[in-house]
N, C-alpha and C positions, 0 to 999 in steps of 0.2 A: 657442799661448797663451803670453804672456809670464810670466816667473817673478814671482809676486806678492811674493816676498820680496826680489827684487833692488831695490837702492836706485834710486829714481826719479831719473833724470839731470836731468829738468826742475826738480825741487825742489832738487836739489843745485846746479844752475847758478844758480837764483834766489838761493839762500843765498850763493853766491860773489859775487853782484852787490850784496849788501847788507851792508856792513861792520857787525860787531857794535857798534862804537862809535856808528854812526849810529842803529841800532836802539835802543840804550840811551838815547841822548839823546831820541829821539822818545817812547819808552815811558815814561821817567822823568818826562816833562813832562805826561803824561796825568793827569786828575783822580784824586786819591787814591793814586797810585802811590808818590810819594816818602814820604808818611807810612807807608804800608803796608810799604815796604821797610825803613824805619828801625825800625818796630815789630818786624819779624821779625829784623833785625840785632841790635837792642839787647836784646830779650827772649827770643829763641830761638837766638841765635848763628848765624843763617842768613848765609851768604856771599852778599851781594847780587850780586856779579859772577857767581857760579855761577847764581843765580836768573835774572839777565838772559840768561845764555848759554842756559839751557833755554827761556826765553821766545822767544828769537831762533830757536832750532830749531823750536819749536812753530808759530810763525807761518808757517814754510815747510813744515810738514807732516812734520817730521823729529824724531827724538829720538836721544839717545846710547844706545849699548848699555851697560848697567850694568857688565858685566865689563871692558869696555875703558876705562871711566871712572875706575877705582880709582886708578891711578898719577897721572893728570892731576889728579884731584880733590885728592890729597894735595899735589902740587907747588903747585897754586894756593892751597890753604889755608896752606901754609908761607909763600908769598909774602905772603898777607894778614896772617898773624901776625907775620912778621918785618919787613915794610915798612909796609903800609897801616895796620895797627892801631897801630903805634908812632907814626906821624905823627898819626893820629886822636887818640890819647891826649894827645900834646903839644898839639895844637890845643885840645882840650877843657880841658886843665889851664890853658892861658893864658886861656881865656874867663872863668875864675873867679879870675884873678890878683888878689891883694889890692890892688895899686896899678896899675890899668890906665893906660897912657900911650899916646901916639901911637906910640912905638917898639914897645911890646908889641902894639898893634893891627896894626901893619905886619908884625911877625914872625908873628903868628897868621894873617894873610892869606897870607903866603908859604908857611907850613906847609900851609894849606888847599889852595893850588895844587899843592904837592908831593903831597899826599894824592890829589888828583884825577888827577895824572899817574900815580901808583902804581896807581890803579884802572884807568886807561886801559891801562896796560901789561899788567895782569892780564887785562883783556878781550881785548887783542890776542893774548895767549898762548892763551886759550880759543879764539879764532877760528882761529889757526894750527893748533891741534890738530884742529879740525873740517875745515879746508880742506886742509892740507898733508900728504896721505898718498896713497901710490900707489893704495891701495884703501880709499876712504872707507867702503865697506860693512863694513869690520872695526871701524868706530867708530860709524857712524850707521845708522839704519834708518828706513823709512817709518812714519809714524804711521797707525794704522787710521783709516778714514774715519768710523767711527761717532762719534756725539756722546757727550760725557761732561762731567763736571764739571771744567772747566779749572783751577779753584783747587785742587781735590783732586789732579788730575794733577800740578800744579806742586809741591804739598806733597810728594807721593811722590818727586819727583825731587831735591829739595834737602834733605830730612831723611833722615839715615842711619837704618838700621834700629834702631840703639841710641839714637837721639834719642827722648826721651820727653816732649818739651815739650807735646804735646797730651794727655798723660796726667796733666798737672798737677792737683793737688788744688784749685787755685783756679779756680772756674768762670769768673770775670770775666777772668782772664788767658788762659785757654784760648779763651774767646769772642773776645777781642781778636785773638789770633793767627789763629783760624779766619776772622774777619772780614777780616783783612789778606790772607789767601790768596784769599778770595772776590773782594775788590776787584781784586786782580791778575788773577785769571781773567777777570773781567768786562771789564777793560781790554785783555787780550790778544785776546779773541775778535774784536773789530772789526778787528784788524790782521791776522788770519789770511788768508793768500792762498787764492784759489780753487784747487781742484785740477782 
């Protein structure tokens, strides 16, 4: 009888055949995904690249081992804070510039492209973390076959235990965030590969 805890090599091989960037572009273009990601990013501080990483693993029937994720999560959050968020802030500041001009618009567009490249680099680093290890079973595990609430599963992966955004006293804000996770879960399910 095969070890049920062993990482499924078929799932891992399928993961290696689907670059995270390609998954991200496909998933992000699905109905409701972009506004849900932006809601979670802007109102709950969710790292969208990490969210996409977990979604990518999910559709392949895999998930990251929490204890092995700690160092990588911090490195990726440092990248986001030091590079991506700086570019995003500049881009957003220029959007509200007092005297918009053709030059300011061109500058804003260049910064937007740099921000996208920074996010792509971050996704590539998440992908390398999952792919490039002699023993991927020290980082990844099979997801159980049982059905569950995908939105809730995703929420549990991207919110750290100390994050209390769903404990917010404002019911409307909490509902908006829960709705965003539900939408993402509903859009991930159709992409999930057969096992």
